[in-house]
C-alpha positions in Angstrom: 95.2 96.5 96.0 97.4 94.8 98.5 98.4 96.4 101.8 101.3 95.2 103.9 101.7 96.2 107.5 104.7 95.3 109.6 105.4 96.2 113.3 108.8 95.9 114.8 111.3 97.3 117.3 115.1 97.8 116.8 117.5 95.7 118.9 119.2 97.7 121.7 121.9 99.8 120.2 120.9 99.1 116.6 118.3 101.8 116.1 120.6 104.1 113.9 121.7 101.2 111.7 118.1 100.1 111.3 116.9 103.6 110.4 119.7 103.8 107.8 118.7 100.6 106.2 115.0 101.5 106.3 115.7 104.8 104.5 117.5 103.0 101.7 114.8 100.3 101.3 112.0 102.9 101.4 113.6 105.0 98.7 114.2 102.0 96.4 110.8 100.5 97.1 109.0 103.7 96.2 110.5 103.3 92.7 109.3 99.7 92.2 106.7 99.1 89.6 103.2 98.8 91.2 104.2 100.7 94.4 101.3 103.0 95.4 102.7 104.0 98.8 105.6 102.8 101.0 106.7 104.1 104.3 108.2 103.5 107.8 106.7 105.3 110.7 107.7 105.8 114.3 105.2 105.5 117.1 104.6 109.0 118.5 104.5 107.8 122.1 107.2 105.1 121.8 110.3 105.9 119.8 111.4 102.3 119.8 108.3 101.1 118.0 107.9 101.3 114.2 105.3 100.3 111.7 105.7 99.8 108.0 102.8 100.5 105.7 103.0 99.5 102.0 100.3 99.7 99.3 100.8 97.7 96.1 98.7 97.7 92.9 98.3 93.9 93.1 99.8 90.7 94.2 102.1 90.4 91.2 103.6 93.8 92.0 104.2 92.8 95.6 105.7 89.5 94.5 108.1 91.3 92.1 109.0 93.7 94.9 109.9 90.8 97.2 112.4 89.5 94.7 114.4 92.8 94.5 117.9 93.3 95.8 116.8 96.0 98.3 114.3 93.6 99.9 116.9 90.9 99.9 119.2 93.2 101.9 116.4 94.0 104.3 115.6 90.4 104.9 119.3 89.5 105.4 119.8 92.3 107.9 116.5 92.5 109.8 117.3 89.7 112.3 120.5 91.5 113.3 118.8 94.9 113.6 115.2 94.2 114.8 113.9 92.3 117.7 112.5 89.1 116.2 110.4 88.3 119.3 108.4 91.5 118.6 108.1 91.4 114.8 104.8 90.9 113.0 103.9 91.3 109.3 100.7 90.7 107.4 99.5 91.3 103.8 95.9 92.3 103.2 94.2 91.8 99.8 91.7 94.7 99.6 88.6 94.3 97.5 87.7 97.9 97.5 88.6 101.3 99.0 86.8 104.5 99.4 86.5 107.6 101.6 86.0 107.1 105.3 82.3 107.8 106.1 82.7 110.2 108.9 79.6 111.0 111.1 77.8 114.2 110.2 77.6 116.9 112.9 
């Protein structure tokens, strides 16, 4: 499994346009082959801070997703809509997953 996490902030006055684009990309991405989960989330204490969390079956599925038209539109528009100085993105290749081992009470 591959997990992608991005953190970003909208440019001043561009929040609504960014949210509109993110809603379109999220809907289309969730239909991409190999998408396990895909979403954009707002920070509960800072409405100008967002995180994207994507889960992909494997690197091939992620690579195919990155070649889609909706990702192309996102890449073409993100510089205009999001603050590039506060943008970070990373992909994580996960060897295994399981339940979180919570402490017993």
